[in-house]
C-alpha positions in Angstrom: 89.2 64.5 107.1 86.8 65.6 104.3 86.2 69.4 104.2 82.5 69.3 105.2 83.3 66.9 108.1 86.0 69.2 109.3 83.6 72.1 109.5 81.1 69.9 111.4 83.8 68.9 113.8 84.5 72.6 114.5 80.9 73.2 115.4 80.9 70.1 117.7 84.1 71.3 119.4 82.5 74.6 120.2 79.7 73.0 122.1 77.2 75.4 123.6 77.5 79.2 122.9 79.2 81.3 125.4 77.1 82.8 128.3 75.0 85.9 127.7 76.1 89.4 128.8 74.1 92.6 128.9 75.8 95.3 126.8 74.9 98.9 125.9 73.6 99.2 122.3 76.8 100.3 120.6 78.9 97.7 122.4 76.6 94.9 121.2 77.4 95.4 117.5 78.5 92.2 115.9 77.4 89.9 118.8 74.4 87.7 118.6 71.1 88.0 120.5 71.0 85.7 123.4 67.2 86.0 123.6 64.5 87.1 121.2 64.1 90.8 120.8 60.6 91.8 121.9 59.1 95.2 121.5 58.9 97.1 124.7 56.4 99.6 123.3 54.1 100.1 120.4 55.8 101.4 117.3 55.0 104.2 116.7 54.0 104.7 120.3 51.4 107.4 119.2 49.7 108.5 116.0 52.2 110.7 114.1 52.1 112.9 111.0 53.7 111.3 108.0 54.0 114.6 106.1 54.4 118.3 106.8 51.0 120.1 106.5 48.0 120.5 108.8 46.3 118.1 111.2 42.7 118.4 110.3 39.5 117.2 112.0 36.6 116.4 109.7 36.1 116.8 105.9 36.7 120.6 105.8 36.9 123.4 105.2 38.7 124.0 108.5 39.3 126.9 110.9 43.1 127.1 111.4 44.5 127.2 115.0 47.3 129.6 115.8 50.7 128.1 116.4 51.6 124.5 115.3 52.7 121.1 116.4 56.4 120.1 116.2 58.0 116.8 116.8 58.6 116.2 120.5 55.6 118.3 121.6 52.3 117.2 123.2 49.5 118.8 121.2 46.3 120.1 122.5 43.1 118.4 121.3 41.6 119.5 118.0 37.9 120.4 117.7 35.9 119.1 114.8 36.2 121.5 111.8 39.6 122.8 113.0 43.1 122.5 111.7 46.6 123.1 113.0 50.0 123.2 111.3 52.0 120.0 112.0 55.5 118.8 111.2 56.5 115.3 110.0 56.9 113.0 113.0 54.9 115.1 115.4 52.2 113.6 117.5 48.7 113.9 116.0 46.3 115.9 118.2 43.4 114.0 119.7 40.4 114.6 117.5 42.4 114.9 114.2 41.2 112.6 111.4 44.0 113.1 108.8 46.9 115.2 107.7 46.4 117.6 104.8 49.7 118.0 103.0 51.1 121.5 102.8 51.0 121.5 99.0 47.4 120.3 99.0 46.0 123.1 101.3 45.4 126.9 101.0 43.8 129.5 103.2 41.1 131.5 101.4 39.9 135.0 101.8 38.0 136.8 103.2 36.9 134.0 105.6 40.5 132.7 106.3 39.4 129.1 106.2 41.7 126.3 105.1 40.5 124.4 102.1 41.7 121.3 100.1 43.1 122.2 96.7 41.9 118.8 95.3 38.3 117.8 94.6 38.1 115.2 97.4 39.0 115.9 101.0 41.7 113.7 102.7 40.3 110.4 103.7 40.4 109.5 107.4 43.9 108.3 108.3 45.5 109.9 105.3 49.3 110.6 105.8 49.0 109.4 109.4 51.3 106.7 110.9 48.9 105.0 113.3 50.1 103.9 116.7 51.4 100.3 116.5 51.7 100.3 112.7 55.1 98.6 112.8 54.6 96.5 116.0 52.7 96.2 119.3 54.3 96.0 122.7 55.3 92.4 123.5 55.5 91.5 119.8 58.6 89.4 118.9 60.8 91.3 116.5 63.9 89.1 116.0 64.8 85.6 117.1 67.7 84.7 119.3 70.9 84.1 117.4 70.4 87.1 115.1 73.6 89.0 114.5 73.4 92.5 115.8 73.9 94.8 112.8 73.6 98.6 112.7 70.0 98.1 111.6 69.3 95.8 114.6 70.8 98.5 116.9 68.4 101.0 115.4 65.4 98.7 115.8 66.3 97.9 119.4 66.6 101.6 120.2 63.3 102.4 118.5 61.7 99.6 120.5 62.8 101.0 123.8 66.1 99.2 124.6 69.1 100.7 126.2 71.0 97.4 126.6 70.9 94.0 124.8 71.4 90.5 126.1 73.9 89.0 123.7 76.3 86.1 123.8 79.8 87.0 124.9 82.2 87.3 122.0 84.8 84.5 122.1 88.3 85.8 122.9 91.2 85.0 120.6 94.9 85.2 121.1 96.7 85.1 117.7 100.2 83.6 117.6 102.2 84.3 114.5 105.0 81.7 114.1 108.1 82.1 112.0 111.6 83.4 112.1 111.3 84.6 108.5 108.6 87.2 109.1 109.2 90.9 108.8 107.0 93.6 110.3 108.0 96.3 107.8 110.0 97.1 104.8 110.7 95.2 101.7 111.1 91.4 101.8 114.5 89.9 100.9 117.5 87.8 102.0 115.1 84.9 102.8 112.7 87.1 104.9 109.1 87.7 103.9 106.6 90.3 105.1 104.0 89.1 107.6 100.7 89.3 105.7 98.6 87.4 108.2 99.2 89.8 111.1 97.3 92.6 109.3 94.8 90.2 107.6 93.5 87.9 110.3 92.5 90.2 113.3 89.8 92.1 111.4 88.7 89.0 109.7 88.3 87.2 113.0 86.5 90.2 114.5 84.0 90.1 111.6 83.4 86.4 112.5 82.3 87.6 115.9 85.5 87.2 118.0 87.4 89.6 120.2 91.1 89.5 119.4 92.8 90.2 122.7 96.4 89.8 121.7 98.6 89.3 118.6 102.0 87.9 119.4 105.0 87.0 117.2 106.9 83.8 118.2 110.2 82.4 117.1 110.4 78.9 115.6 111.2 77.1 118.8 109.3 74.8 121.1 109.9 76.8 124.3 108.2 80.0 123.4 105.2 78.1 122.0 104.9 76.0 125.1 104.9 79.1 127.3 102.4 81.0 125.2 100.1 78.0 125.0 100.3 77.3 128.7 99.5 80.8 129.9 96.8 81.9 127.5 93.3 82.3 129.0 91.7 83.1 125.6 88.7 80.9 124.5 90.5 80.1 121.3 94.2 80.2 120.3 94.8 80.8 116.6 98.3 80.0 115.3 99.8 80.5 111.8 102.5 78.2 110.5 104.1 75.1 112.0 101.2 72.8 111.0 103.3 70.6 108.6 106.0 68.2 109.5 109.1 70.2 108.8 112.2 70.6 111.0 110.8 73.6 112.9 107.1 72.7 112.9 106.6 72.4 116.7 102.9 72.9 117.0 101.9 69.3 117.4 104.6 68.5 120.0 103.5 71.7 121.9 99.8 70.5 121.9 100.8 67.1 123.2 103.1 68.7 125.9 100.2 70.9 127.0 98.0 67.8 127.5 95.9 68.7 124.4 94.0 66.5 122.1 93.9 66.8 118.3 90.3 66.9 117.0 91.1 67.6 113.3 94.6 66.7 112.0 94.7 67.8 108.3 91.8 68.4 106.0 91.3 67.2 102.4 91.2 70.7 101.0 93.5 72.7 98.7 95.1 75.1 99.6 95.6 74.6 103.3 95.3 70.9 104.0 97.8 70.8 106.9 95.4 72.8 109.2 94.4 71.4 112.6 92.0 71.8 115.5 92.8 70.8 119.0 91.3 70.9 122.5 93.5 72.2 125.3 93.0 71.9 129.1 91.5 74.9 130.8 93.7 77.5 132.5 90.9 79.4 134.2 87.5 78.1 134.9 86.3 74.7 133.8 85.8 75.3 130.0 88.4 73.7 127.7 90.3 76.0 125.4 90.4 75.4 121.6 93.3 75.9 119.2 93.0 76.4 115.5 96.3 75.8 113.7 96.4 77.6 110.3 99.1 77.0 107.7 101.6 79.8 107.2 100.9 80.5 103.5 98.4 83.4 103.3 95.7 81.9 101.1 96.1 78.5 102.8 95.6 80.2 106.1 92.4 81.9 104.8 91.2 78.5 103.7 91.8 77.2 107.2 90.0 80.2 108.7 86.8 79.6 106.7 87.1 75.8 107.2 87.7 75.6 111.0 87.8 79.1 112.6 84.6 80.5 111.1 82.1 77.7 112.1 83.8 77.4 115.5 83.6 81.1 116.3 80.1 81.5 115.0 78.9 78.7 117.2 80.7 80.0 120.3 79.2 83.4 119.7 75.7 82.0 119.3 75.1 83.1 115.8 72.5 81.4 113.7 73.8 81.7 110.2 72.0 80.8 107.0 72.8 77.6 105.1 75.1 77.3 102.2 74.7 79.9 99.4 74.8 78.8 95.8 76.0 80.5 92.7 76.3 79.5 89.1 79.9 78.8 87.9 80.6 81.4 85.2 83.5 79.4 83.9 84.9 75.9 84.5 86.2 75.4 88.0 89.0 72.8 87.9 89.1 70.5 90.9 91.7 68.4 92.7 91.4 64.7 92.1 90.6 63.8 95.7 90.4 67.1 97.7 88.0 70.0 97.9 89.4 73.3 96.4 88.6 76.8 97.8 88.9 79.4 95.0 88.5 83.2 95.1 85.7 84.3 92.9 83.9 87.5 91.8 80.1 87.4 92.0 77.9 89.1 89.5 74.1 88.5 89.2 74.5 85.1 90.9 77.4 84.0 88.8 80.8 83.1 90.2 83.8 83.9 88.1 87.1 82.4 89.2 90.0 84.8 89.7 93.7 84.1 88.9 96.5 84.1 91.5 94.9 81.5 93.7 98.1 79.7 94.8 98.6 78.9 98.6 101.0 81.8 99.1 99.0 84.4 97.0 96.6 87.1 98.1 96.1 89.0 94.8 93.1 87.0 93.8 91.6 87.2 97.3 92.0 91.0 97.3 89.6 91.1 94.3 87.2 88.4 95.5 83.6 88.8 96.7 83.5 85.2 97.9 85.3 81.9 98.0 83.9 79.0 95.9 84.0 75.5 97.4 84.8 73.2 94.5 84.2 69.5 95.1 86.8 66.9 94.0 86.9 66.6 90.3 85.8 70.2 89.6 82.7 71.7 88.1 81.7 72.6 84.6 80.6 76.1 83.6 76.9 76.5 84.5 77.0 74.2 87.5 75.9 75.3 90.9 78.7 75.9 93.3 78.7 76.7 97.1 80.2 80.0 97.9 81.3 81.5 101.2 81.4 85.2 102.0 84.7 87.1 102.3 84.4 89.3 105.4 84.4 93.0 104.4 85.5 96.0 106.4 
């Protein structure tokens, strides 16, 4: 299946986003809004001082009041011709017309009046954040589908929210297949370190998923059958066993579970033997999905951005932007028939390919800002190439 068609198939397989849940603000981080975020109050909800200084009423000079107004206090009204010290963020007293900055005012003797150091008095509204300057109660702030970032959490809190309605994160069980994998120590004697166990869970989390379990399975049909049959996760993600070797049991296990292949190999390098399958439900009436990633690390990453990313973003209700383009800073060689996914560094909109981009290599990816999607035949330097973000920490 062509690369772009495989990504579209993953979106179709996801169907509708998962149902909404109400979460406390910190817990909603990374999920997507299930409904528009609407202001519950005016922002600011009252006139506030934008600077330290004096709240003043009228053009001056002003008779200073004793005391002052701090943030969090309710001030008493201010008579015309009067002034009171005020802190940044404090509520402006009723009757005040402006804020005189501390460095712009001075008390004179012997009358003790406060005067403006500059020739012109502060204009009405000077250094005041008026009520509703940012938004009014009931005003839409963000559309449904927006990913909840730290900035969104801050805006929601400022707008009066304690909880947010977000789409439930899709749950994932990650199955790492292979007798040759080591958890620790140096590789050798035919054994290799497991690179995908550390790499994939945080990557999948950044795509909006909740990884509920990471399990290591031997290269045998029985353990895979058992794991596939009992998992209640929305999505099973497997690594390895996607080719047609003597211990590649993933396809027989899918068939034995009553599953149906939706994508069986993709015209992309590295990672072409990836697959996507639908599995019968274990709990409830929603079918489960399985993303089969190749065992080689960079090939597995290619499978993740091809199938897992669009699938998980759709299940989580995220409305992501369209493809992002960059200018190829050097020739990007292509495969004769297949799409290539290449680690690149981005600088001022230019994508520079990195070395060490073989299916089993991660050195190039570790330096990459993005992955360039190179069409069959390749691209010349200066051509526009589509790039995909590499999830960060």
